[in-house]
All heavy atoms as TSV, in Angstrom:
chain	resi	resn	atom	element	x	y	z
A	1	MET	N	N	110.703	141.703	33.734
A	1	MET	CA	C	110.586	141.447	32.308
A	1	MET	C	C	111.914	141.790	31.647
A	1	MET	O	O	112.513	142.811	31.949
A	1	MET	CB	C	109.447	142.290	31.731
A	1	MET	CG	C	109.342	142.207	30.249
A	1	MET	SD	S	107.776	142.763	29.543
A	1	MET	CE	C	107.721	144.470	29.962
A	2	ALA	N	N	112.362	140.943	30.748
A	2	ALA	CA	C	113.609	141.167	30.023
A	2	ALA	C	C	113.420	142.280	29.002
A	2	ALA	O	O	112.313	142.493	28.502
A	2	ALA	CB	C	114.027	139.885	29.321
A	3	PRO	N	N	114.495	143.010	28.690
A	3	PRO	CA	C	114.386	144.063	27.673
A	3	PRO	C	C	113.987	143.466	26.333
A	3	PRO	O	O	114.327	142.323	26.038
A	3	PRO	CB	C	115.792	144.664	27.602
A	3	PRO	CG	C	116.599	144.009	28.646
A	3	PRO	CD	C	115.821	142.885	29.229
A	4	PRO	N	N	113.241	144.222	25.543
A	4	PRO	CA	C	112.798	143.681	24.258
A	4	PRO	C	C	113.958	143.541	23.291
A	4	PRO	O	O	114.971	144.206	23.413
A	4	PRO	CB	C	111.808	144.736	23.756
A	4	PRO	CG	C	112.282	145.995	24.370
A	4	PRO	CD	C	112.819	145.594	25.727
A	5	VAL	N	N	113.771	142.640	22.364
A	5	VAL	CA	C	114.726	142.530	21.274
A	5	VAL	C	C	114.361	143.615	20.286
A	5	VAL	O	O	113.217	143.718	19.863
A	5	VAL	CB	C	114.624	141.143	20.612
A	5	VAL	CG1	C	115.537	141.038	19.411
A	5	VAL	CG2	C	114.918	140.056	21.634
A	6	THR	N	N	115.309	144.451	19.964
A	6	THR	CA	C	115.022	145.507	19.009
A	6	THR	C	C	115.540	145.082	17.649
A	6	THR	O	O	116.497	144.319	17.584
A	6	THR	CB	C	115.654	146.843	19.436
A	6	THR	OG1	O	117.030	146.662	19.626
A	6	THR	CG2	C	115.017	147.373	20.690
A	7	PRO	N	N	114.952	145.491	16.586
A	7	PRO	CA	C	113.834	146.417	16.563
A	7	PRO	C	C	112.514	145.751	16.944
A	7	PRO	O	O	112.370	144.546	16.839
A	7	PRO	CB	C	113.787	146.877	15.106
A	7	PRO	CG	C	114.364	145.735	14.337
A	7	PRO	CD	C	115.388	145.094	15.243
A	8	ILE	N	N	111.590	146.563	17.384
A	8	ILE	CA	C	110.238	146.098	17.683
A	8	ILE	C	C	109.415	146.262	16.410
A	8	ILE	O	O	109.404	147.330	15.803
A	8	ILE	CB	C	109.621	146.898	18.845
A	8	ILE	CG1	C	110.436	146.659	20.112
A	8	ILE	CG2	C	108.160	146.500	19.053
A	8	ILE	CD1	C	110.068	147.550	21.274
A	9	ARG	N	N	108.752	145.218	16.028
A	9	ARG	CA	C	107.975	145.242	14.789
A	9	ARG	C	C	106.551	145.731	15.047
A	9	ARG	O	O	106.032	145.593	16.144
A	9	ARG	CB	C	107.961	143.844	14.176
A	9	ARG	CG	C	109.325	143.459	13.651
A	9	ARG	CD	C	109.435	141.996	13.334
A	9	ARG	NE	N	110.741	141.646	12.809
A	9	ARG	CZ	C	111.880	141.616	13.521
A	9	ARG	NH1	N	111.875	141.933	14.791
A	9	ARG	NH2	N	113.022	141.297	12.951
A	10	ILE	N	N	105.966	146.273	13.995
A	10	ILE	CA	C	104.642	146.878	14.128
A	10	ILE	C	C	103.609	145.854	14.610
A	10	ILE	O	O	102.729	146.199	15.396
A	10	ILE	CB	C	104.209	147.573	12.816
A	10	ILE	CG1	C	103.027	148.510	13.098
A	10	ILE	CG2	C	103.921	146.558	11.728
A	10	ILE	CD1	C	102.758	149.492	11.984
A	11	HIS	N	N	103.719	144.605	14.188
A	11	HIS	CA	C	102.739	143.606	14.651
A	11	HIS	C	C	102.910	143.338	16.148
A	11	HIS	O	O	101.941	143.011	16.823
A	11	HIS	CB	C	102.811	142.324	13.820
A	11	HIS	CG	C	104.019	141.497	14.044
A	11	HIS	ND1	N	105.177	141.668	13.339
A	11	HIS	CD2	C	104.257	140.491	14.926
A	11	HIS	CE1	C	106.078	140.800	13.766
A	11	HIS	NE2	N	105.550	140.079	14.733
A	12	GLU	N	N	104.115	143.485	16.681
A	12	GLU	CA	C	104.324	143.341	18.126
A	12	GLU	C	C	103.674	144.509	18.870
A	12	GLU	O	O	103.089	144.324	19.936
A	12	GLU	CB	C	105.813	143.271	18.451
A	12	GLU	CG	C	106.487	142.033	17.899
A	12	GLU	CD	C	107.991	142.078	18.010
A	12	GLU	OE1	O	108.611	143.085	17.590
A	12	GLU	OE2	O	108.555	141.086	18.523
A	13	LEU	N	N	103.771	145.710	18.283
A	13	LEU	CA	C	103.118	146.878	18.870
A	13	LEU	C	C	101.597	146.712	18.819
A	13	LEU	O	O	100.904	147.042	19.784
A	13	LEU	CB	C	103.548	148.159	18.157
A	13	LEU	CG	C	102.926	149.449	18.666
A	13	LEU	CD1	C	103.258	149.686	20.144
A	13	LEU	CD2	C	103.372	150.624	17.819
A	14	GLU	N	N	101.074	146.214	17.706
A	14	GLU	CA	C	99.627	145.971	17.602
A	14	GLU	C	C	99.157	145.015	18.703
A	14	GLU	O	O	98.117	145.237	19.324
A	14	GLU	CB	C	99.282	145.393	16.239
A	14	GLU	CG	C	99.426	146.372	15.095
A	14	GLU	CD	C	99.313	145.714	13.730
A	14	GLU	OE1	O	99.412	144.463	13.637
A	14	GLU	OE2	O	99.146	146.446	12.746
A	15	ALA	N	N	99.918	143.956	18.934
A	15	ALA	CA	C	99.567	142.996	19.984
A	15	ALA	C	C	99.623	143.659	21.360
A	15	ALA	O	O	98.765	143.406	22.214
A	15	ALA	CB	C	100.492	141.786	19.928
A	16	ALA	N	N	100.607	144.521	21.573
A	16	ALA	CA	C	100.715	145.236	22.850
A	16	ALA	C	C	99.508	146.151	23.050
A	16	ALA	O	O	98.963	146.243	24.156
A	16	ALA	CB	C	102.017	146.041	22.898
A	17	ILE	N	N	99.076	146.832	21.994
A	17	ILE	CA	C	97.899	147.697	22.076
A	17	ILE	C	C	96.673	146.859	22.458
A	17	ILE	O	O	95.900	147.245	23.336
A	17	ILE	CB	C	97.660	148.440	20.743
A	17	ILE	CG1	C	98.766	149.473	20.507
A	17	ILE	CG2	C	96.284	149.106	20.727
A	17	ILE	CD1	C	98.788	150.057	19.109
A	18	ASN	N	N	96.508	145.721	21.819
A	18	ASN	CA	C	95.355	144.858	22.117
A	18	ASN	C	C	95.388	144.348	23.549
A	18	ASN	O	O	94.349	144.282	24.215
A	18	ASN	CB	C	95.279	143.714	21.114
A	18	ASN	CG	C	94.885	144.191	19.734
A	18	ASN	OD1	O	94.198	145.200	19.592
A	18	ASN	ND2	N	95.327	143.486	18.719
A	19	ARG	N	N	96.582	143.980	24.050
A	19	ARG	CA	C	96.693	143.541	25.444
A	19	ARG	C	C	96.327	144.672	26.393
A	19	ARG	O	O	95.585	144.489	27.358
A	19	ARG	CB	C	98.113	143.050	25.741
A	19	ARG	CG	C	98.320	141.577	25.502
A	19	ARG	CD	C	99.645	141.094	26.054
A	19	ARG	NE	N	100.782	141.661	25.353
A	19	ARG	CZ	C	101.173	141.308	24.126
A	19	ARG	NH1	N	100.517	140.400	23.453
A	19	ARG	NH2	N	102.221	141.864	23.580
A	20	ALA	N	N	96.860	145.861	26.127
A	20	ALA	CA	C	96.579	147.015	26.983
A	20	ALA	C	C	95.085	147.351	26.961
A	20	ALA	O	O	94.485	147.614	28.003
A	20	ALA	CB	C	97.408	148.225	26.538
A	21	ARG	N	N	94.467	147.323	25.780
A	21	ARG	CA	C	93.027	147.607	25.669
A	21	ARG	C	C	92.209	146.575	26.415
A	21	ARG	O	O	91.164	146.887	26.999
A	21	ARG	CB	C	92.597	147.637	24.203
A	21	ARG	CG	C	93.028	148.895	23.488
A	21	ARG	CD	C	92.577	148.942	22.031
A	21	ARG	NE	N	91.155	148.683	21.929
A	21	ARG	CZ	C	90.613	147.789	21.085
A	21	ARG	NH1	N	91.369	147.068	20.285
A	21	ARG	NH2	N	89.324	147.622	21.046
A	22	GLY	N	N	92.662	145.325	26.399
A	22	GLY	CA	C	91.953	144.267	27.118
A	22	GLY	C	C	91.994	144.450	28.628
A	22	GLY	O	O	91.035	144.142	29.326
A	23	HIS	N	N	93.100	144.978	29.119
A	23	HIS	CA	C	93.248	145.183	30.567
A	23	HIS	C	C	92.775	146.563	31.012
A	23	HIS	O	O	92.420	146.753	32.172
A	23	HIS	CB	C	94.716	145.004	30.970
A	23	HIS	CG	C	95.124	143.582	31.039
A	23	HIS	ND1	N	95.602	142.892	29.938
A	23	HIS	CD2	C	95.113	142.700	32.063
A	23	HIS	CE1	C	95.883	141.654	30.308
A	23	HIS	NE2	N	95.583	141.505	31.579
A	24	GLU	N	N	92.816	147.521	30.101
A	24	GLU	CA	C	92.435	148.900	30.416
A	24	GLU	C	C	91.472	149.404	29.340
A	24	GLU	O	O	91.839	150.239	28.512
A	24	GLU	CB	C	93.673	149.802	30.470
A	24	GLU	CG	C	94.687	149.400	31.513
A	24	GLU	CD	C	95.947	150.251	31.484
A	24	GLU	OE1	O	96.151	151.031	30.530
A	24	GLU	OE2	O	96.736	150.130	32.431
A	25	PRO	N	N	90.235	148.900	29.323
A	25	PRO	CA	C	89.294	149.314	28.269
A	25	PRO	C	C	88.956	150.802	28.362
A	25	PRO	O	O	89.123	151.424	29.412
A	25	PRO	CB	C	88.063	148.451	28.526
A	25	PRO	CG	C	88.213	147.891	29.887
A	25	PRO	CD	C	89.656	147.963	30.260
A	26	ALA	N	N	88.496	151.331	27.246
A	26	ALA	CA	C	88.055	152.726	27.211
A	26	ALA	C	C	86.968	152.915	28.259
A	26	ALA	O	O	86.196	152.001	28.556
A	26	ALA	CB	C	87.537	153.076	25.824
A	27	SER	N	N	86.900	154.133	28.816
A	27	SER	CA	C	85.943	154.371	29.900
A	27	SER	C	C	85.188	155.681	29.696
A	27	SER	O	O	85.622	156.559	28.966
A	27	SER	CB	C	86.683	154.405	31.247
A	27	SER	OG	O	87.598	155.478	31.269
A	28	GLY	N	N	84.068	155.752	30.364
A	28	GLY	CA	C	83.259	156.965	30.344
A	28	GLY	C	C	82.417	157.089	29.090
A	28	GLY	O	O	82.569	156.335	28.127
A	29	ALA	N	N	81.524	158.065	29.123
A	29	ALA	CA	C	80.629	158.304	27.992
A	29	ALA	C	C	81.408	158.659	26.733
A	29	ALA	O	O	80.984	158.353	25.624
A	29	ALA	CB	C	79.636	159.416	28.335
A	30	GLU	N	N	82.569	159.279	26.908
A	30	GLU	CA	C	83.380	159.681	25.762
A	30	GLU	C	C	84.329	158.581	25.308
A	30	GLU	O	O	85.117	158.777	24.394
A	30	GLU	CB	C	84.160	160.960	26.071
A	30	GLU	CG	C	85.258	160.806	27.122
A	30	GLU	CD	C	84.772	160.772	28.569
A	30	GLU	OE1	O	83.580	160.957	28.841
A	30	GLU	OE2	O	85.617	160.543	29.437
A	31	ALA	N	N	84.283	157.419	25.977
A	31	ALA	CA	C	85.134	156.266	25.653
A	31	ALA	C	C	86.610	156.666	25.656
A	31	ALA	O	O	87.353	156.392	24.724
A	31	ALA	CB	C	84.731	155.636	24.333
A	32	ARG	N	N	87.013	157.295	26.740
A	32	ARG	CA	C	88.391	157.775	26.896
A	32	ARG	C	C	89.352	156.599	26.997
A	32	ARG	O	O	89.142	155.658	27.742
A	32	ARG	CB	C	88.499	158.630	28.161
A	32	ARG	CG	C	89.863	159.227	28.370
A	32	ARG	CD	C	89.899	160.065	29.651
A	32	ARG	NE	N	91.224	160.548	29.897
A	32	ARG	CZ	C	92.185	159.843	30.498
A	32	ARG	NH1	N	91.940	158.618	30.909
A	32	ARG	NH2	N	93.372	160.356	30.677
A	33	LEU	N	N	90.454	156.675	26.233
A	33	LEU	CA	C	91.486	155.644	26.279
A	33	LEU	C	C	92.365	155.837	27.502
A	33	LEU	O	O	92.588	156.963	27.957
A	33	LEU	CB	C	92.363	155.718	25.028
A	33	LEU	CG	C	91.674	155.470	23.690
A	33	LEU	CD1	C	92.657	155.698	22.551
A	33	LEU	CD2	C	91.086	154.078	23.635
A	34	SER	N	N	92.915	154.743	28.014
A	34	SER	CA	C	93.876	154.844	29.112
A	34	SER	C	C	95.141	155.537	28.596
A	34	SER	O	O	95.374	155.611	27.382
A	34	SER	CB	C	94.222	153.456	29.649
A	34	SER	OG	O	95.019	152.753	28.714
A	35	ASP	N	N	95.970	156.009	29.513
A	35	ASP	CA	C	97.212	156.675	29.114
A	35	ASP	C	C	98.094	155.754	28.285
A	35	ASP	O	O	98.641	156.164	27.256
A	35	ASP	CB	C	97.982	157.173	30.342
A	35	ASP	CG	C	97.317	158.373	30.996
A	35	ASP	OD1	O	96.517	159.068	30.329
A	35	ASP	OD2	O	97.612	158.624	32.172
A	36	ASP	N	N	98.238	154.494	28.725
A	36	ASP	CA	C	99.094	153.569	27.978
A	36	ASP	C	C	98.554	153.296	26.581
A	36	ASP	O	O	99.314	153.320	25.606
A	36	ASP	CB	C	99.256	152.244	28.728
A	36	ASP	CG	C	100.308	152.297	29.823
A	36	ASP	OD1	O	100.957	153.355	29.996
A	36	ASP	OD2	O	100.486	151.272	30.510
A	37	VAL	N	N	97.259	153.062	26.461
A	37	VAL	CA	C	96.675	152.789	25.142
A	37	VAL	C	C	96.837	154.012	24.244
A	37	VAL	O	O	97.176	153.880	23.062
A	37	VAL	CB	C	95.194	152.368	25.250
A	37	VAL	CG1	C	94.559	152.232	23.868
A	37	VAL	CG2	C	95.071	151.059	26.024
A	38	SER	N	N	96.651	155.177	24.802
A	38	SER	CA	C	96.827	156.406	24.032
A	38	SER	C	C	98.271	156.554	23.550
A	38	SER	O	O	98.519	156.894	22.386
A	38	SER	CB	C	96.424	157.607	24.886
A	38	SER	OG	O	96.566	158.797	24.164
A	39	ARG	N	N	99.224	156.295	24.432
A	39	ARG	CA	C	100.642	156.390	24.050
A	39	ARG	C	C	100.989	155.374	22.962
A	39	ARG	O	O	101.652	155.701	21.971
A	39	ARG	CB	C	101.539	156.151	25.254
A	39	ARG	CG	C	101.572	157.278	26.234
A	39	ARG	CD	C	102.447	156.949	27.447
A	39	ARG	NE	N	102.284	157.948	28.462
A	39	ARG	CZ	C	102.816	159.155	28.421
A	39	ARG	NH1	N	103.563	159.499	27.394
A	39	ARG	NH2	N	102.611	160.023	29.386
A	40	LEU	N	N	100.555	154.135	23.162
A	40	LEU	CA	C	100.839	153.094	22.174
A	40	LEU	C	C	100.195	153.425	20.829
A	40	LEU	O	O	100.796	153.226	19.779
A	40	LEU	CB	C	100.355	151.740	22.681
A	40	LEU	CG	C	101.029	151.207	23.951
A	40	LEU	CD1	C	100.341	149.927	24.411
A	40	LEU	CD2	C	102.509	150.994	23.764
A	41	GLY	N	N	98.977	153.943	20.880
A	41	GLY	CA	C	98.288	154.334	19.649
A	41	GLY	C	C	98.998	155.456	18.913
A	41	GLY	O	O	99.058	155.458	17.679
A	42	ALA	N	N	99.545	156.398	19.663
A	42	ALA	CA	C	100.286	157.502	19.036
A	42	ALA	C	C	101.550	156.989	18.349
A	42	ALA	O	O	101.888	157.430	17.243
A	42	ALA	CB	C	100.628	158.560	20.076
A	43	ILE	N	N	102.236	156.059	18.987
A	43	ILE	CA	C	103.433	155.463	18.374
A	43	ILE	C	C	103.026	154.723	17.099
A	43	ILE	O	O	103.671	154.869	16.050
A	43	ILE	CB	C	104.132	154.502	19.355
A	43	ILE	CG1	C	104.651	155.267	20.571
A	43	ILE	CG2	C	105.273	153.754	18.657
A	43	ILE	CD1	C	105.032	154.386	21.745
A	44	TYR	N	N	101.954	153.946	17.185
A	44	TYR	CA	C	101.453	153.203	16.029
A	44	TYR	C	C	101.096	154.166	14.887
A	44	TYR	O	O	101.469	153.939	13.732
A	44	TYR	CB	C	100.235	152.375	16.438
A	44	TYR	CG	C	99.693	151.510	15.352
A	44	TYR	CD1	C	100.266	150.278	15.070
A	44	TYR	CD2	C	98.600	151.915	14.591
A	44	TYR	CE1	C	99.764	149.469	14.063
A	44	TYR	CE2	C	98.095	151.116	13.588
A	44	TYR	CZ	C	98.686	149.901	13.330
A	44	TYR	OH	O	98.191	149.107	12.324
A	45	GLY	N	N	100.399	155.232	15.202
A	45	GLY	CA	C	100.027	156.217	14.190
A	45	GLY	C	C	101.237	156.833	13.516
A	45	GLY	O	O	101.253	157.040	12.296
A	46	GLU	N	N	102.262	157.117	14.289
A	46	GLU	CA	C	103.500	157.683	13.732
A	46	GLU	C	C	104.178	156.684	12.794
A	46	GLU	O	O	104.669	157.069	11.728
A	46	GLU	CB	C	104.443	158.078	14.871
A	46	GLU	CG	C	105.668	158.815	14.431
A	46	GLU	CD	C	105.424	160.238	13.978
A	46	GLU	OE1	O	104.375	160.824	14.330
A	46	GLU	OE2	O	106.289	160.783	13.278
A	47	LEU	N	N	104.187	155.421	13.187
A	47	LEU	CA	C	104.770	154.402	12.308
A	47	LEU	C	C	104.011	154.327	10.984
A	47	LEU	O	O	104.622	154.261	9.906
A	47	LEU	CB	C	104.742	153.029	12.982
A	47	LEU	CG	C	105.683	152.816	14.158
A	47	LEU	CD1	C	105.414	151.468	14.811
A	47	LEU	CD2	C	107.133	152.905	13.720
A	48	ILE	N	N	102.700	154.321	11.060
A	48	ILE	CA	C	101.881	154.274	9.844
A	48	ILE	C	C	102.129	155.508	8.979
A	48	ILE	O	O	102.339	155.405	7.766
A	48	ILE	CB	C	100.376	154.149	10.202
A	48	ILE	CG1	C	100.096	152.836	10.937
A	48	ILE	CG2	C	99.490	154.310	8.970
A	48	ILE	CD1	C	100.383	151.593	10.127
A	49	PHE	N	N	102.126	156.666	9.607
A	49	PHE	CA	C	102.335	157.917	8.869
A	49	PHE	C	C	103.672	157.910	8.135
A	49	PHE	O	O	103.764	158.322	6.983
A	49	PHE	CB	C	102.253	159.107	9.827
A	49	PHE	CG	C	102.531	160.422	9.171
A	49	PHE	CD1	C	101.571	161.029	8.377
A	49	PHE	CD2	C	103.754	161.047	9.334
A	49	PHE	CE1	C	101.834	162.246	7.751
A	49	PHE	CE2	C	104.023	162.259	8.723
A	49	PHE	CZ	C	103.061	162.858	7.932
A	50	ARG	N	N	104.702	157.428	8.804
A	50	ARG	CA	C	106.049	157.418	8.216
A	50	ARG	C	C	106.325	156.166	7.376
A	50	ARG	O	O	107.403	156.018	6.819
A	50	ARG	CB	C	107.096	157.545	9.308
A	50	ARG	CG	C	107.015	158.866	10.040
A	50	ARG	CD	C	108.139	159.029	11.039
A	50	ARG	NE	N	108.017	160.267	11.765
A	50	ARG	CZ	C	108.410	161.447	11.319
A	50	ARG	NH1	N	108.952	161.545	10.118
A	50	ARG	NH2	N	108.260	162.525	12.046
A	51	ARG	N	N	105.340	155.268	7.309
A	51	ARG	CA	C	105.457	154.020	6.551
A	51	ARG	C	C	106.616	153.160	7.054
A	51	ARG	O	O	107.310	152.514	6.274
A	51	ARG	CB	C	105.582	154.293	5.065
A	51	ARG	CG	C	104.360	154.969	4.504
A	51	ARG	CD	C	104.440	155.165	3.042
A	51	ARG	NE	N	103.201	155.786	2.602
A	51	ARG	CZ	C	103.048	156.379	1.455
A	51	ARG	NH1	N	104.043	156.412	0.599
A	51	ARG	NH2	N	101.904	156.921	1.140
A	52	HIS	N	N	106.780	153.148	8.372
A	52	HIS	CA	C	107.787	152.303	9.004
A	52	HIS	C	C	107.107	151.053	9.553
A	52	HIS	O	O	105.943	151.089	9.941
A	52	HIS	CB	C	108.469	153.038	10.149
A	52	HIS	CG	C	109.306	154.192	9.707
A	52	HIS	ND1	N	109.902	155.056	10.591
A	52	HIS	CD2	C	109.663	154.642	8.479
A	52	HIS	CE1	C	110.580	155.976	9.936
A	52	HIS	NE2	N	110.443	155.742	8.655
A	53	THR	N	N	107.839	149.980	9.607
A	53	THR	CA	C	107.289	148.742	10.158
A	53	THR	C	C	108.040	148.289	11.399
A	53	THR	O	O	107.658	147.294	12.011
A	53	THR	CB	C	107.316	147.616	9.109
A	53	THR	OG1	O	108.670	147.420	8.684
A	53	THR	CG2	C	106.430	147.962	7.918
A	54	VAL	N	N	109.100	149.000	11.765
A	54	VAL	CA	C	109.887	148.670	12.955
A	54	VAL	C	C	110.308	149.965	13.647
A	54	VAL	O	O	110.329	151.032	13.040
A	54	VAL	CB	C	111.147	147.844	12.610
A	54	VAL	CG1	C	110.788	146.504	12.025
A	54	VAL	CG2	C	112.060	148.605	11.687
A	55	PHE	N	N	110.610	149.834	14.949
A	55	PHE	CA	C	111.156	150.969	15.687
A	55	PHE	C	C	112.001	150.451	16.838
A	55	PHE	O	O	111.926	149.284	17.213
A	55	PHE	CB	C	110.049	151.908	16.200
A	55	PHE	CG	C	109.194	151.314	17.286
A	55	PHE	CD1	C	109.412	151.654	18.616
A	55	PHE	CD2	C	108.168	150.431	16.986
A	55	PHE	CE1	C	108.630	151.102	19.622
A	55	PHE	CE2	C	107.379	149.890	17.985
A	55	PHE	CZ	C	107.615	150.225	19.302
A	56	ASP	N	N	112.808	151.335	17.375
A	56	ASP	CA	C	113.678	151.014	18.500
A	56	ASP	C	C	113.085	151.674	19.743
A	56	ASP	O	O	112.933	152.900	19.785
A	56	ASP	CB	C	115.076	151.547	18.218
A	56	ASP	CG	C	116.076	151.228	19.300
A	56	ASP	OD1	O	115.686	150.689	20.361
A	56	ASP	OD2	O	117.258	151.523	19.093
A	57	ALA	N	N	112.743	150.889	20.733
A	57	ALA	CA	C	112.137	151.431	21.958
A	57	ALA	C	C	113.049	152.449	22.635
A	57	ALA	O	O	112.569	153.385	23.265
A	57	ALA	CB	C	111.790	150.308	22.934
A	58	ASP	N	N	114.353	152.285	22.487
A	58	ASP	CA	C	115.286	153.224	23.112
A	58	ASP	C	C	115.204	154.622	22.505
A	58	ASP	O	O	115.681	155.578	23.100
A	58	ASP	CB	C	116.718	152.706	23.020
A	58	ASP	CG	C	116.932	151.479	23.879
A	58	ASP	OD1	O	116.219	151.330	24.895
A	58	ASP	OD2	O	117.807	150.669	23.536
A	59	SER	N	N	114.593	154.742	21.324
A	59	SER	CA	C	114.473	156.051	20.680
A	59	SER	C	C	113.272	156.844	21.197
A	59	SER	O	O	113.108	158.015	20.856
A	59	SER	CB	C	114.354	155.887	19.163
A	59	SER	OG	O	113.108	155.286	18.826
A	60	LEU	N	N	112.446	156.217	22.021
A	60	LEU	CA	C	111.218	156.848	22.519
A	60	LEU	C	C	111.476	157.637	23.799
A	60	LEU	O	O	112.379	157.291	24.565
A	60	LEU	CB	C	110.166	155.778	22.811
A	60	LEU	CG	C	109.720	154.897	21.655
A	60	LEU	CD1	C	108.822	153.785	22.165
A	60	LEU	CD2	C	109.016	155.724	20.591
A	61	PRO	N	N	110.638	158.633	24.067
A	61	PRO	CA	C	110.678	159.279	25.376
A	61	PRO	C	C	110.408	158.244	26.471
A	61	PRO	O	O	109.738	157.231	26.233
A	61	PRO	CB	C	109.542	160.308	25.313
A	61	PRO	CG	C	109.288	160.524	23.861
A	61	PRO	CD	C	109.632	159.229	23.179
A	62	ALA	N	N	110.912	158.488	27.648
A	62	ALA	CA	C	110.866	157.517	28.744
A	62	ALA	C	C	109.457	156.974	29.009
A	62	ALA	O	O	109.274	155.759	29.137
A	62	ALA	CB	C	111.450	158.120	30.014
A	63	GLN	N	N	108.449	157.838	29.104
A	63	GLN	CA	C	107.095	157.366	29.416
A	63	GLN	C	C	106.527	156.491	28.308
A	63	GLN	O	O	105.834	155.513	28.580
A	63	GLN	CB	C	106.167	158.540	29.707
A	63	GLN	CG	C	106.484	159.215	31.021
A	63	GLN	CD	C	105.525	160.356	31.312
A	63	GLN	OE1	O	105.114	161.081	30.408
A	63	GLN	NE2	N	105.172	160.516	32.574
A	64	ASP	N	N	106.822	156.833	27.064
A	64	ASP	CA	C	106.361	156.015	25.942
A	64	ASP	C	C	107.077	154.666	25.943
A	64	ASP	O	O	106.460	153.623	25.748
A	64	ASP	CB	C	106.605	156.727	24.615
A	64	ASP	CG	C	105.722	157.947	24.427
A	64	ASP	OD1	O	104.779	158.149	25.228
A	64	ASP	OD2	O	105.978	158.699	23.479
A	65	ARG	N	N	108.378	154.689	26.170
A	65	ARG	CA	C	109.167	153.453	26.209
A	65	ARG	C	C	108.656	152.529	27.317
A	65	ARG	O	O	108.472	151.336	27.111
A	65	ARG	CB	C	110.646	153.771	26.416
A	65	ARG	CG	C	111.549	152.546	26.428
A	65	ARG	CD	C	113.023	152.889	26.547
A	65	ARG	NE	N	113.310	153.718	27.694
A	65	ARG	CZ	C	113.664	155.006	27.656
A	65	ARG	NH1	N	113.793	155.626	26.491
A	65	ARG	NH2	N	113.907	155.687	28.752
A	66	GLU	N	N	108.378	153.090	28.489
A	66	GLU	CA	C	107.869	152.297	29.606
A	66	GLU	C	C	106.516	151.665	29.264
A	66	GLU	O	O	106.258	150.521	29.618
A	66	GLU	CB	C	107.771	153.151	30.859
A	66	GLU	CG	C	109.124	153.535	31.419
A	66	GLU	CD	C	109.064	154.630	32.467
A	66	GLU	OE1	O	107.945	155.029	32.869
A	66	GLU	OE2	O	110.137	155.100	32.867
A	67	ALA	N	N	105.655	152.408	28.582
A	67	ALA	CA	C	104.355	151.869	28.171
A	67	ALA	C	C	104.530	150.710	27.211
A	67	ALA	O	O	103.873	149.671	27.338
A	67	ALA	CB	C	103.479	152.964	27.562
A	68	VAL	N	N	105.421	150.857	26.239
A	68	VAL	CA	C	105.676	149.781	25.286
A	68	VAL	C	C	106.189	148.547	26.017
A	68	VAL	O	O	105.687	147.434	25.821
A	68	VAL	CB	C	106.675	150.230	24.190
A	68	VAL	CG1	C	107.153	149.038	23.364
A	68	VAL	CG2	C	106.060	151.283	23.284
A	69	LEU	N	N	107.166	148.731	26.878
A	69	LEU	CA	C	107.777	147.592	27.573
A	69	LEU	C	C	106.784	146.905	28.501
A	69	LEU	O	O	106.825	145.694	28.676
A	69	LEU	CB	C	109.002	148.057	28.362
A	69	LEU	CG	C	110.147	148.619	27.523
A	69	LEU	CD1	C	111.288	149.071	28.434
A	69	LEU	CD2	C	110.621	147.629	26.500
A	70	ARG	N	N	105.876	147.692	29.081
A	70	ARG	CA	C	104.861	147.141	29.997
A	70	ARG	C	C	103.941	146.154	29.283
A	70	ARG	O	O	103.504	145.180	29.865
A	70	ARG	CB	C	104.053	148.299	30.574
A	70	ARG	CG	C	103.411	148.054	31.876
A	70	ARG	CD	C	102.753	149.247	32.532
A	70	ARG	NE	N	102.729	150.543	31.913
A	70	ARG	CZ	C	103.610	151.546	32.186
A	70	ARG	NH1	N	104.578	151.367	33.047
A	70	ARG	NH2	N	103.486	152.702	31.591
A	71	TRP	N	N	103.641	146.396	28.004
A	71	TRP	CA	C	102.624	145.611	27.316
A	71	TRP	C	C	103.167	144.646	26.256
A	71	TRP	O	O	102.396	143.893	25.673
A	71	TRP	CB	C	101.591	146.546	26.697
A	71	TRP	CG	C	100.850	147.274	27.746
A	71	TRP	CD1	C	100.999	148.582	28.108
A	71	TRP	CD2	C	99.879	146.732	28.637
A	71	TRP	NE1	N	100.164	148.877	29.159
A	71	TRP	CE2	C	99.460	147.763	29.509
A	71	TRP	CE3	C	99.314	145.470	28.790
A	71	TRP	CZ2	C	98.514	147.566	30.494
A	71	TRP	CZ3	C	98.366	145.274	29.786
A	71	TRP	CH2	C	97.977	146.319	30.615
A	72	LEU	N	N	104.474	144.652	26.023
A	72	LEU	CA	C	105.020	143.644	25.115
A	72	LEU	C	C	104.890	142.275	25.735
A	72	LEU	O	O	104.899	142.125	26.958
A	72	LEU	CB	C	106.495	143.929	24.827
A	72	LEU	CG	C	106.803	145.004	23.796
A	72	LEU	CD1	C	108.307	145.185	23.665
A	72	LEU	CD2	C	106.188	144.704	22.443
A	73	ALA	N	N	104.772	141.268	24.909
A	73	ALA	CA	C	104.648	139.889	25.420
A	73	ALA	C	C	105.921	139.498	26.143
A	73	ALA	O	O	107.016	139.889	25.764
A	73	ALA	CB	C	104.373	138.937	24.276
A	74	ASP	N	N	105.759	138.720	27.205
A	74	ASP	CA	C	106.917	138.218	27.947
A	74	ASP	C	C	107.643	137.161	27.146
A	74	ASP	O	O	107.105	136.436	26.410
A	74	ASP	CB	C	106.463	137.627	29.286
A	74	ASP	CG	C	105.951	138.716	30.218
A	74	ASP	OD1	O	106.428	139.846	30.103
A	74	ASP	OD2	O	105.070	138.403	31.033
């Protein structure tokens, strides 16, 4: 997969979350989210909290960046 064009927009992150949820649905009685969905959701929550609509994947910790890149559209 080619590196994403930065900045990554919030609607692109939303689509990545939906793709990840579709492939890795919540599981168990507690409806536990997968690690990737949890990471993507935390990034999304931070964007909302800070009222940002874009972010740079290179600014993320390695595991978070890898999760984002894994689920962005090709």
